[in-house]
C-alpha positions in Angstrom: 165.6 37.8 -98.8 163.3 36.0 -96.3 160.8 35.4 -99.1 163.5 33.7 -101.1 164.5 31.6 -98.1 160.9 30.4 -97.5 160.5 29.7 -101.2 163.6 27.5 -101.1 162.3 25.8 -98.0 159.0 25.1 -99.8 160.9 23.6 -102.8 163.0 21.4 -100.6 160.0 20.1 -98.7 158.3 19.2 -102.0 161.5 17.7 -103.5 161.9 15.1 -100.7 158.4 14.2 -99.7 159.2 11.1 -97.6 161.7 13.1 -95.5 159.2 16.0 -95.2 156.3 13.8 -94.1 158.5 12.2 -91.4 159.7 15.5 -90.2 156.4 17.3 -90.2 154.6 14.3 -88.7 157.1 13.9 -85.9 157.0 17.6 -85.0 153.2 17.8 -85.3 152.7 14.9 -82.9 155.2 16.4 -80.5 153.5 19.8 -80.6 150.0 18.4 -80.4 150.9 16.2 -77.4 152.6 19.2 -75.7 149.6 21.5 -76.4 147.1 19.0 -75.0 149.2 18.5 -71.8 149.8 22.2 -71.4 146.1 22.9 -71.8 145.4 20.4 -69.0 148.2 21.9 -66.8 146.9 25.5 -67.5 143.4 24.4 -66.5 144.6 22.8 -63.2 146.5 26.0 -62.4 143.6 28.2 -63.2 141.2 27.0 -60.5 139.2 29.9 -58.8 141.3 32.6 -60.5 138.3 33.9 -62.3 137.0 35.6 -59.1 137.6 39.4 -59.0 139.1 39.2 -55.5 140.7 35.8 -55.9 144.0 36.9 -54.5 142.4 38.2 -51.3 140.1 35.2 -50.5 141.2 32.7 -47.9 139.5 29.6 -46.4 139.9 29.0 -42.7 141.1 25.4 -42.2 141.9 23.8 -38.8 144.2 21.0 -37.6 143.4 18.7 -34.7 146.7 16.9 -34.2 147.1 14.6 -37.2 143.6 15.4 -38.5 143.6 18.2 -41.1 140.1 19.5 -42.0 138.6 22.1 -44.3 135.8 22.9 -41.8 135.5 25.7 -39.3 132.8 27.0 -36.9 129.6 29.1 -37.2 130.7 31.8 -34.8 134.3 32.4 -35.9 133.9 34.6 -39.0 131.9 37.4 -37.3 134.1 37.2 -34.2 137.3 37.5 -36.3 136.0 40.4 -38.4 135.1 42.3 -35.3 138.6 42.0 -33.9 140.8 42.0 -37.1 140.6 45.1 -39.3 142.5 43.3 -42.0 139.4 41.1 -42.6 137.0 43.1 -44.8 134.3 40.5 -45.3 133.4 36.9 -44.5 131.1 34.2 -45.7 130.0 30.9 -44.3 128.9 27.9 -46.4 127.4 24.6 -45.4 126.5 21.8 -47.8 122.8 20.7 -47.7 123.8 17.2 -46.5 123.2 14.7 -47.8 120.7 16.2 -50.2 117.5 18.2 -50.5 114.3 17.2 -52.3 113.2 19.9 -54.6 109.9 20.1 -56.5 108.4 22.3 -59.1 105.1 21.4 -60.8 105.3 17.7 -61.6 109.1 17.7 -61.5 110.8 16.3 -58.4 114.5 15.7 -57.9 116.9 14.8 -55.1 119.6 17.4 -55.4 123.1 16.9 -53.9 124.8 20.0 -55.1 123.3 22.7 -52.8 124.9 25.0 -50.2 123.5 27.3 -47.5 125.4 30.6 -47.7 125.5 34.1 -46.1 124.2 37.1 -48.1 127.9 38.2 -48.3 128.5 35.2 -50.7 127.6 37.5 -53.6 130.2 40.1 -52.4 133.1 37.8 -51.7 132.8 35.6 -54.7 132.3 36.7 -58.3 130.0 34.0 -59.7 128.1 35.9 -62.4 124.4 36.6 -61.7 122.5 36.4 -65.0 119.1 37.4 -63.5 118.2 39.1 -60.2 119.6 41.7 -57.9 123.1 40.8 -56.6 122.7 43.0 -53.5 119.5 41.4 -52.2 119.4 37.9 -53.9 120.3 36.0 -50.7 118.7 38.3 -48.1 115.2 36.8 -48.5 114.9 34.0 -45.9 112.8 31.9 -48.3 114.8 32.8 -51.4 117.0 30.5 -53.5 119.6 31.1 -56.2 119.8 28.5 -59.0 122.1 28.1 -62.0 121.0 28.5 -65.6 121.1 24.7 -66.1 118.7 24.2 -63.1 116.5 27.0 -64.4 116.1 25.0 -67.7 115.7 21.7 -65.8 112.8 23.0 -63.6 111.2 25.7 -65.6 112.1 25.1 -69.2 112.1 28.4 -71.2 110.0 30.3 -68.7 111.5 33.1 -66.6 112.4 31.5 -63.3 112.5 34.7 -61.2 109.6 34.7 -58.7 108.8 31.0 -59.4 108.3 28.7 -56.4 110.3 25.6 -55.6 109.1 23.3 -52.8 111.8 22.0 -50.5 111.6 18.6 -48.7 107.8 18.5 -49.1 107.3 21.1 -46.4 108.4 24.6 -47.3 108.3 26.9 -50.4 111.2 28.8 -51.8 111.1 31.7 -54.2 113.7 31.9 -57.0 115.5 35.3 -56.4 118.3 35.0 -58.9 119.9 32.9 -61.6 123.6 32.3 -61.7 125.6 31.5 -64.8 126.6 27.8 -64.9 129.5 27.3 -62.5 132.8 27.2 -64.3 134.5 23.7 -64.4 137.6 25.3 -62.8 135.8 26.3 -59.6 136.6 24.4 -56.4 133.0 25.1 -55.3 130.6 23.2 -57.5 126.9 23.7 -56.9 123.5 24.1 -58.5 121.6 25.8 -55.7 122.5 28.5 -53.1 120.0 28.7 -50.1 120.0 31.6 -47.6 121.9 30.8 -44.4 119.0 32.5 -42.6 116.7 29.6 -43.5 119.1 27.1 -41.9 119.5 29.4 -38.8 115.9 28.7 -37.9 116.8 25.2 -36.8 120.6 25.1 -36.5 121.9 25.6 -32.9 125.4 26.4 -34.0 124.1 29.4 -36.0 121.6 30.5 -33.3 124.3 30.6 -30.6 127.3 31.5 -32.8 129.1 28.4 -31.5 133.0 28.2 -31.8 133.5 24.6 -30.8 131.7 22.7 -33.5 133.3 22.6 -37.0 130.5 22.1 -39.5 131.0 25.1 -41.9 133.3 26.3 -44.6 134.5 29.8 -43.5 136.0 32.2 -46.0 137.5 35.6 -45.3 138.2 38.5 -47.7 141.4 40.2 -46.7 142.3 43.9 -47.3 143.7 44.4 -50.8 146.8 46.1 -49.3 147.6 43.0 -47.2 150.9 41.4 -48.1 150.2 37.6 -48.4 153.8 36.5 -47.7 154.3 33.5 -45.4 155.4 35.5 -42.3 152.4 37.8 -42.5 150.0 34.9 -42.9 151.6 33.1 -40.0 151.0 36.2 -37.8 147.4 36.3 -38.8 147.0 32.6 -38.1 148.5 33.1 -34.6 146.1 36.0 -34.0 143.2 33.7 -35.1 144.4 31.0 -32.6 144.5 33.6 -29.8 141.0 34.9 -30.6 139.7 31.4 -30.7 141.1 30.7 -27.2 139.2 33.6 -25.8 135.9 32.3 -27.2 136.4 28.7 -26.1 137.3 29.0 -22.4 137.5 25.7 -20.5 137.9 23.6 -23.7 141.0 21.3 -23.2 141.4 20.3 -26.8 142.5 23.2 -29.0 142.5 23.5 -32.8 145.2 25.2 -34.8 143.8 27.4 -37.5 145.3 28.0 -41.0 144.5 30.4 -43.8 144.5 28.7 -47.2 144.5 30.9 -50.3 141.4 30.1 -52.5 143.5 29.7 -55.6 145.7 27.1 -53.9 142.9 24.8 -52.5 142.5 22.7 -55.7 146.1 21.5 -55.8 146.9 21.5 -52.1 147.0 18.1 -50.2 143.4 17.0 -49.7 141.8 17.8 -46.3 138.9 16.2 -44.5 135.8 17.8 -45.9 137.3 19.0 -49.2 135.1 19.1 -52.2 135.3 16.1 -54.6 137.4 16.4 -57.8 140.5 17.6 -55.9 143.7 18.0 -58.0 147.2 16.9 -57.3 150.2 19.3 -57.6 152.6 16.4 -58.2 150.6 15.3 -61.3 150.7 18.8 -62.6 154.5 18.9 -62.3 154.8 15.4 -63.8 152.8 16.3 -66.9 154.5 19.6 -67.4 157.8 17.8 -67.5 156.4 15.2 -69.9 155.2 18.0 -72.2 158.7 19.5 -72.2 160.3 16.1 -72.7 158.0 15.2 -75.7 158.8 18.6 -77.3 162.6 18.0 -76.8 162.3 14.5 -78.2 160.4 15.9 -81.3 163.2 18.5 -81.7 165.9 15.8 -81.5 164.0 13.8 -84.0 164.1 16.8 -86.4 167.8 17.2 -85.9 168.6 13.6 -86.6 166.4 13.5 -89.7 168.0 16.7 -91.0 171.5 15.3 -90.4 170.6 12.0 -92.1 169.8 14.1 -95.2 173.0 16.0 -95.1 174.8 14.0 -97.8 172.0 14.9 -100.2 172.3 18.6 -99.4 176.2 18.7 -99.5 176.7 19.6 -103.1 174.0 22.2 -102.9 175.8 23.8 -100.0 179.2 23.5 -101.8 177.9 25.2 -104.9 176.2 28.0 -102.9 179.5 28.7 -101.0 181.4 28.7 -104.3 178.8 31.1 -105.7 179.6 33.5 -102.8 177.1 32.6 -100.1 178.6 33.2 -96.6 177.9 30.9 -93.6 175.5 33.3 -91.9 173.3 33.3 -95.0 173.3 29.5 -95.1 172.5 29.4 -91.3 169.5 31.7 -91.9 168.4 29.6 -94.8 168.4 26.4 -92.8 166.8 28.0 -89.8 164.1 29.5 -92.1 163.5 26.0 -93.4 163.1 24.5 -89.9 160.8 27.4 -88.8 158.7 26.9 -92.0 158.5 23.2 -91.2 157.7 24.0 -87.6 154.8 26.3 -88.6 153.4 23.7 -91.0 153.7 21.2 -88.1 151.9 23.6 -85.9 149.0 23.8 -88.3 148.8 20.0 -88.4 149.2 19.9 -84.6 146.3 22.4 -84.2 144.1 20.2 -86.3 145.1 17.1 -84.3 144.3 19.0 -81.0 140.9 20.1 -82.3 140.1 16.6 -83.5 141.2 14.7 -80.4 140.3 17.3 -77.7 136.9 15.6 -77.0 138.7 12.3 -76.6 141.3 13.8 -74.3 138.5 15.5 -72.2 136.9 12.1 -71.8 140.2 10.6 -70.8 141.0 13.4 -68.3 137.5 14.1 -67.1 137.8 17.8 -67.9 136.0 20.4 -70.1 139.0 21.9 -71.8 138.2 24.2 -74.7 140.3 26.2 -77.2 139.1 29.7 -77.8 140.2 30.5 -81.4 139.5 34.2 -80.8 142.0 34.3 -77.9 145.0 36.4 -79.2 147.1 35.3 -76.2 146.6 31.6 -77.2 147.7 32.2 -80.8 150.7 34.2 -79.6 151.7 31.4 -77.3 151.3 28.7 -80.0 153.2 30.8 -82.5 155.9 31.4 -79.9 156.1 27.6 -79.2 156.4 26.9 -83.0 159.0 29.5 -83.5 161.1 28.4 -80.6 160.7 24.7 -81.6 161.8 25.6 -85.2 164.8 27.5 -84.0 165.9 24.9 -81.5 165.3 21.9 -83.8 167.0 23.7 -86.7 170.0 25.1 -84.9 172.2 22.0 -85.0 171.5 21.1 -88.7 172.0 24.8 -89.6 175.4 25.0 -87.9 176.5 21.6 -89.0 175.4 21.8 -92.7 176.6 25.4 -93.1 180.1 24.4 -91.9 180.7 22.0 -94.9 184.0 22.7 -96.7 183.0 23.5 -100.3 186.2 21.9 -101.8 185.8 18.6 -99.9 182.1 18.6 -100.7 182.5 19.1 -104.4 185.2 16.3 -104.4 182.6 14.1 -102.9 184.3 13.7 -99.5 181.3 14.4 -97.3 182.1 11.8 -94.8 185.5 13.4 -93.9 183.5 16.3 -92.4 182.1 14.0 -89.9 179.7 16.3 -88.2 179.6 16.3 -84.5 179.2 12.6 -83.9 179.4 12.9 -80.2 176.5 15.4 -80.2 174.3 13.3 -82.5 174.9 10.3 -80.3 174.1 12.3 -77.2 170.8 13.2 -78.8 169.9 9.6 -79.4 170.9 8.7 -75.8 168.6 11.5 -74.5 165.7 10.3 -76.6 165.9 6.7 -75.4 166.7 7.8 -71.9 163.3 9.6 -71.9 161.6 6.6 -73.6 162.9 4.2 -70.9 161.8 6.5 -68.1 158.3 6.7 -69.7 158.2 2.9 -70.2 159.1 2.3 -66.5 156.5 4.9 -65.5 153.9 3.2 -67.6 154.6 -0.2 -66.1 154.7 1.0 -62.5 151.5 3.1 -62.8 149.7 0.1 -64.4 150.8 -2.2 -61.6 149.9 0.3 -58.8 146.4 0.9 -60.3 146.0 -2.9 -60.6 147.1 -3.2 -57.0 144.5 -0.7 -55.9 141.7 -2.4 -57.9 142.6 -5.9 -56.6 143.5 -5.0 -53.1 141.2 -6.3 -50.4 139.9 -3.3 -48.5 139.1 -5.5 -45.5 135.6 -6.4 -46.6 133.9 -7.9 -49.6 133.2 -4.9 -51.8 131.3 -6.7 -54.6 127.5 -7.0 -54.7 127.0 -4.3 -52.1 124.4 -1.6 -53.0 123.1 1.1 -50.8 120.0 3.4 -50.5 120.2 6.6 -48.5 117.5 6.9 -45.8 115.7 10.2 -46.7 112.4 11.7 -45.9 109.8 9.6 -44.1 112.0 6.5 -43.9 113.8 8.1 -40.9 110.7 7.7 -38.8 109.8 4.2 -40.1 113.0 2.3 -39.5 111.4 -0.7 -37.8 108.9 -1.0 -40.7 111.9 -0.7 -43.1 113.7 -3.5 -41.3 110.6 -5.7 -41.4 110.2 -5.2 -45.1 113.9 -5.9 -45.8 113.9 -9.1 -43.7 110.7 -10.3 -45.3 112.2 -10.4 -48.8 115.0 -12.9 -49.5 116.5 -10.6 -52.0 117.1 -7.8 -49.4 117.4 -9.8 -46.2 121.2 -9.6 -46.0 121.4 -5.9 -45.0 122.8 -3.4 -42.5 122.0 0.1 -41.4 125.0 2.4 -41.1 125.4 6.2 -40.5 128.2 6.7 -43.0 129.6 5.0 -46.1 133.0 3.5 -45.6 134.1 5.3 -48.8 133.0 8.7 -47.5 133.5 8.7 -43.7 133.0 12.3 -42.7 132.1 12.0 -39.0 134.9 12.4 -36.5 135.3 13.6 -32.9 137.9 14.5 -30.3 135.4 13.6 -27.6 136.6 10.1 -27.0 138.1 8.9 -23.7 139.5 5.7 -22.2 141.5 4.7 -19.1 145.1 5.8 -19.4 144.5 8.3 -22.2 146.9 11.3 -22.3 144.8 14.3 -21.1 146.7 16.5 -23.6 146.0 14.2 -26.6 144.4 15.9 -29.5 143.5 12.8 -31.4 140.5 13.1 -33.8 138.8 9.8 -34.2 136.5 8.9 -37.1 133.1 7.5 -36.0 130.8 5.3 -38.0 127.7 3.9 -36.2 126.7 0.4 -37.2 124.1 -2.2 -36.3 123.9 -5.9 -35.4 124.2 -7.0 -39.1 127.2 -4.9 -40.0 130.0 -7.5 -39.9 127.8 -10.1 -41.6 126.6 -7.9 -44.5 130.1 -6.6 -45.1 131.8 -10.0 -44.5 134.0 -8.2 -42.0 136.5 -10.3 -40.0 136.4 -10.1 -36.2 139.7 -10.2 -34.4 138.2 -10.5 -31.0 134.9 -10.4 -29.2 131.6 -10.3 -31.1 129.3 -8.1 -33.2 126.4 -6.1 -31.7 123.6 -8.5 -30.9 119.9 -8.2 -30.4 120.3 -10.6 -27.5 122.2 -7.9 -25.5 120.1 -4.8 -24.9 123.1 -3.1 -23.3 124.8 -3.1 -26.8 122.9 0.1 -27.6 125.5 1.8 -25.3 128.5 -0.3 -26.3 131.2 0.0 -28.9 133.1 -1.9 -31.6 136.6 -0.6 -32.6 139.2 -1.5 -35.2 142.7 -2.8 -34.6 144.3 0.6 -35.1 142.1 2.0 -32.3 143.5 -0.6 -30.0 147.0 0.3 -30.8 146.2 4.0 -30.0 144.7 2.9 -26.7 147.7 0.7 -25.9 145.6 -2.5 -25.8 145.8 -5.9 -27.4 142.9 -7.7 -29.0 143.1 -10.5 -26.4 142.6 -8.0 -23.5 140.4 -5.3 -25.1 137.0 -6.9 -24.7 135.2 -5.5 -21.7 137.4 -2.4 -21.5 135.5 0.9 -21.0 135.3 3.6 -23.7 133.5 6.9 -23.6 132.3 8.7 -26.7 130.6 12.1 -26.5 130.2 11.5 -22.7 128.4 8.2 -23.2 130.3 5.5 -21.3 130.2 1.9 -22.6 132.4 -1.1 -23.1 134.2 -2.6 -26.1 132.4 -5.8 -27.2 134.2 -6.4 -30.5 137.3 -5.7 -32.5 137.1 -5.8 -36.3 140.1 -6.3 -38.6 141.4 -3.1 -40.0 139.7 -2.1 -43.2 140.2 0.8 -45.6 137.6 3.6 -45.2 139.9 6.1 -46.9 141.9 6.0 -50.2 145.1 3.9 -50.1 147.1 7.1 -50.2 146.2 7.4 -46.6 147.1 5.0 -43.8 144.2 3.3 -41.9 143.1 5.4 -39.0 141.6 4.5 -35.6 137.8 4.0 -35.8 135.1 3.8 -33.2 131.8 2.2 -34.1 128.9 2.9 -31.7 125.5 1.2 -32.1 123.4 2.9 -34.8 120.3 4.6 -33.4 119.7 7.1 -36.1 119.9 5.4 -39.5 121.7 6.8 -42.5 122.2 4.3 -45.3 120.7 0.9 -46.0 123.4 -1.4 -47.2 122.2 -4.6 -49.0 124.3 -7.5 -50.2 122.7 -8.8 -53.4 122.6 -12.5 -54.4 124.7 -13.4 -57.4 122.8 -12.7 -60.6 119.9 -11.0 -58.7 121.1 -7.4 -58.7 118.3 -6.1 -60.9 115.6 -7.9 -58.9 117.1 -6.6 -55.7 117.0 -3.0 -57.0 113.4 -3.5 -58.0 112.6 -4.9 -54.5 114.3 -1.9 -52.8 112.4 0.5 -55.1 109.1 -1.0 -54.1 110.0 -0.7 -50.4 111.1 2.9 -50.9 107.8 3.8 -52.7 105.7 2.2 -50.0 107.5 3.8 -47.0 108.7 7.0 -48.6 106.4 7.9 -51.5 107.2 11.6 -51.5 110.9 11.0 -52.2 112.4 9.5 -55.4 114.1 6.2 -55.1 117.9 6.4 -55.2 120.6 3.8 -55.0 124.3 3.2 -55.8 127.0 0.6 -55.6 129.8 0.6 -53.0 132.4 -0.8 -55.4 131.7 2.0 -57.8 132.2 4.5 -55.0 135.5 2.8 -54.2 136.6 3.1 -57.9 135.7 6.8 -57.8 138.2 7.3 -55.0 140.9 6.5 -57.5 139.5 8.3 -60.5 142.3 10.8 -60.4 145.0 8.1 -60.4 143.2 6.2 -63.2 142.9 9.3 -65.3 146.6 10.1 -64.6 147.5 6.6 -65.7 145.5 6.8 -68.9 147.0 10.2 -69.9 150.5 9.0 -68.9 150.2 5.9 -71.0 149.0 7.8 -74.0 151.8 10.3 -74.0 154.4 7.8 -73.2 153.4 5.8 -76.3 153.6 9.1 -78.4 157.0 10.0 -76.9 158.4 6.6 -77.8 156.9 6.8 -81.3 158.6 10.1 -81.9 161.9 8.7 -80.5 161.6 5.9 -83.1 161.3 8.5 -85.9 164.5 10.1 -84.6 166.2 6.7 -84.5 165.1 6.0 -88.0 166.7 9.2 -89.0 170.0 8.3 -87.5 169.9 4.8 -89.0 169.2 6.4 -92.4 172.2 8.8 -91.8 174.5 5.9 -90.9 173.4 3.8 -93.9 173.9 6.8 -96.2 177.4 7.6 -94.8 178.6 4.0 -95.1 177.2 3.2 -98.6 180.7 2.6 -100.1 181.8 0.5 -97.1 178.7 -1.7 -97.3 179.3 -2.2 -101.1 183.0 -3.2 -100.5 182.0 -5.6 -97.6 179.4 -7.3 -99.8 181.9 -7.7 -102.6 184.3 -9.3 -100.1 181.5 -11.8 -99.0 179.8 -10.2 -96.0 176.3 -11.6 -95.4 173.1 -9.5 -94.9 173.2 -10.5 -91.2 176.8 -9.3 -90.8 175.9 -6.0 -92.4 172.8 -5.5 -90.3 174.8 -6.3 -87.2 177.5 -3.8 -88.2 174.9 -1.0 -88.7 173.0 -1.9 -85.5 175.9 -2.4 -83.1 176.5 1.4 -82.8 172.9 2.0 -82.0 172.9 -0.8 -79.4 175.8 0.8 -77.6 173.9 4.1 -77.4 170.8 2.4 -76.1 172.8 0.6 -73.4 174.2 4.0 -72.3 170.7 5.4 -72.2 169.6 2.4 -70.0 172.5 3.0 -67.6 171.4 6.6 -67.1 167.6 6.0 -67.3 167.4 3.2 -64.7 168.4 5.2 -61.6 166.5 8.2 -62.8 163.3 6.2 -63.3 163.8 4.4 -60.0 163.9 7.7 -58.2 160.9 9.1 -60.1 158.6 6.1 -59.6 159.5 5.7 -55.9 158.8 9.4 -55.4 155.3 8.9 -56.9 154.6 5.7 -54.9 155.6 7.5 -51.7 152.3 9.3 -51.9 150.4 6.1 -51.2 150.3 4.6 -47.7 149.9 1.2 -49.4 151.7 0.5 -52.7 153.6 -2.0 -54.8 157.4 -2.5 -54.5 159.2 -2.0 -57.7 161.4 -5.0 -58.6 164.4 -5.1 -60.9 162.2 -7.0 -63.4 160.4 -3.7 -64.3 163.6 -2.0 -65.2 164.8 -5.1 -67.1 161.5 -5.3 -69.1 161.6 -1.6 -69.9 165.2 -1.8 -71.0 164.5 -4.9 -73.1 161.5 -3.2 -74.7 163.6 -0.1 -75.5 166.3 -2.3 -77.1 163.7 -4.3 -79.1 162.0 -1.1 -80.3 165.4 0.3 -81.3 166.4 -2.8 -83.2 163.1 -3.0 -85.0 163.4 0.7 -86.0 167.0 0.3 -87.2 166.5 -3.0 -88.9 164.4 -1.5 -91.8 167.1 0.9 -93.0 169.9 -1.6 -92.2 168.3 -4.4 -94.2 167.5 -2.0 -97.0 171.1 -0.9 -97.2 172.4 -4.5 -96.9 170.4 -5.9 -99.8 171.3 -3.2 -102.3 173.4 -4.4 -105.2 177.1 -3.6 -104.3 177.7 -2.4 -107.9 175.1 0.3 -107.4 176.6 1.2 -104.0 180.1 1.6 -105.4 178.9 3.5 -108.4 177.5 6.2 -106.1 181.1 7.0 -105.2 
C-alpha cells in the first residue's frame, strides 16, 4: 500500500513540474538554512564537552565589586584541596604573556598561544596525547608539550620527542609530548604547554603560594558524586570565601569567589581575562529561533502551494471517493506525498549544505564539519525531514481529503471553500516573520555602522604598534632616540597596555575621602609624555606628562570617569593627591573619556601613571607612508633587538576585532533573513495562484463587463494587502521588543526610530505586491472566453 502511495506521489511530482520545483526548492532552502544554523548552534553548545570529566571541572572566578574576573591566585588551589574533600584535583594555568620566542634549528617564531601548567593538567583535562607519557609529560622542569601542528612547523616529518626548542634565547626545552591539535570547540586554545615548575623559578607568587595576587586561571575537579545544583555550588563558594579569609588576614579588600562550570564558560557573560573568541548565549537563542521560524515559513509555503493546486486535484479526489476510497486513505496518500517531497528536499538541502558549508564557515569564523558516518546525524536529519513532511502536509491532506465528491464532480470546487481563515493566518505568520527579520536586519546594520563610525575618544586611524620584547626592554633610551631621529616614526608613544586589551587593574588606589570599605577595581595603563599627542587625545583639564617636570614620574593622569568616582570636578581636580600601589602623587591632567573596552561595556574609571617599564611602541604614521614606516620600524627592531623577529599590528584592526562576533552575527542574520523572506514570497506566490485559480470565472465575467487589467490586479491584490497590514500590526511591537532587547546588551547604541519600522513594513508590502502581481497580471490578461470555457 505504501509503495503505491509513493508511486502516486512520484507521478504527481513529474506531472506538474513547475509546482514540484517550487515546492521542493522552498522546502530545500528552508531545510538547508535550518541545518546550517543548527550546526552552528550545536557547535556553540558543545564547547569543552569533549573532556572526560567535563561535568566535574570548574574554574574559580572572583568578583571585586563591579569587576568580574576569570583570574585567581597561585596559592588557592592547593589550600582549597587540603581543606575541601569534595575537590579531587586542581590545576593552575598562566598565559606566557605577552609571548615567548621559540627557536629550533634555523626556525624562530614569536609564539602567543602558550600556557604554563601544573602536571595535573593532563589528569584534569582530556586533551589527547599523541606521543609521550601522559603521567610524566609535564613533570620535567625543562620539558614542553606541543601540538601536532607545531611539531610539523618546527620539525617537519621528524619525530619531535626529545628534540630541543630554545626559549627566549637563553634556555633549552625538551619536547616531552605531542598533543593532538586542540579542538575548535575548546575554550582553552594553545599550541604549547610549559611546566609550571619552570615559571616557579622566578615567580614570587608561586614561590610563596600567594593568595592576594590574581594572575592565574585556577581549575578544580570535583568529586563525581557531587550534586552540581545551585544551592550546593553556593555552599561551596561560601566555603571558598571563608578559607580565603583565613589565608588573607589583615587585607581590607575582599574578593568574592565563584565556581563556573567549564562547559558554561564559552557562552557566559565575558569576564576580565577570558580567552578570546568568547560566545554569546543571546545569539545562540536568536539563531535557534530563526532556524525554527525559517522551517515554519517553509512548511507554510508548502501548505499554500498545495492548497493553490487543490482545484487541479479535485476531480481526482472525487473519482477516488466514488471508487470507494475512504478519507483516511486519502489523508495517508497526501501525507506520503508531502513526506516524499520532504525527503527529496532533504537530499537537495544536504547538497546545498555541503556546497555552502565552507562559505558559511568563513562567514561565521567557525570550523563546522558534517560527519557523514555519524548515524546520530542522519537520524536527526531524517527525523527533521519526516516531521517537516508531516507538518507541512497535514493541512493539505485534511483539506483535500474533505472534498465532497458530488460537488467536486459537478465542478463546484469553490463552494467547499477550504479553511480560508487558516490559510490567511498562515500568510500573516509568514509576513510577520519577514517583517521582524527585516527590522532586525536594519537595526543590526545600523548598530554595526554606529560601532564602526563611533569616535572611541582618540583618532584610531594610522596607529600601528610594535611590542617591546627581548633586548628592547633594556635599550629604551636608544629606542626613543632612533624613533625621534626618523620623521616617519617621530610621532610615537610608549604605553604599557593597548587600549583595546587593557588587562591591568588594581584595588590598591586611594585618595582623600575614599570610602574605606570600597572594593573598586580600577584599570591602570601607564603612559608617557607623548601619549595624548600620539593618540590625539583631548585634555579636559591640566596637562600631559612633560619632560620639563621631573616630578611627573610620580604623578598621574586620570579620565573623567575616575573624577566622578572620586567626587571631583575637572576644574578642581588638578593638584589633588592620588596614591597607587602605595606611591603617592598628584593629578596633573584629566583626559576626555575614551573607550578602552568594547561598546557593550560602559567606560570605566582609569588611572594613568608615568610609564617607567615600556610595553608597546605606538606610532602614528603619516598619510600614505604606512609601508615606509613599517620598514623603518623593522630596521630599528633589527638593530636593537636582532635576536627577536619584528612584529607589528594596527590598532584600528584590533578595534574591529573587538566586534568580530557582532559582525559575524550581523552577516549570518542578514543571510538567513533574506532566505526567510524569499521562502515567504514562494508561499505568497502559492496563495496568489490559488486565488487566481479560484476566481477564474469571476475574472472572465468582469473582463466581459469591461474591467481593466488594473482593476483586476487591484481586486486580486487587495486581499493580500489586508493580510500584510495585519502582519505589520502584529510584527511591529514584536520586532520593537526584540531589537531593543538586543541593543540593551550595548552600553552605547543607536535608538530605533519609527522610520525603521515604516521602511520594513513598506519593504514587506512592496515584496508582497511584486510577488502577487505576476499571477494577478497573468490571470487578468487571459482571454475571457477561455476563462469562461473552463467552467
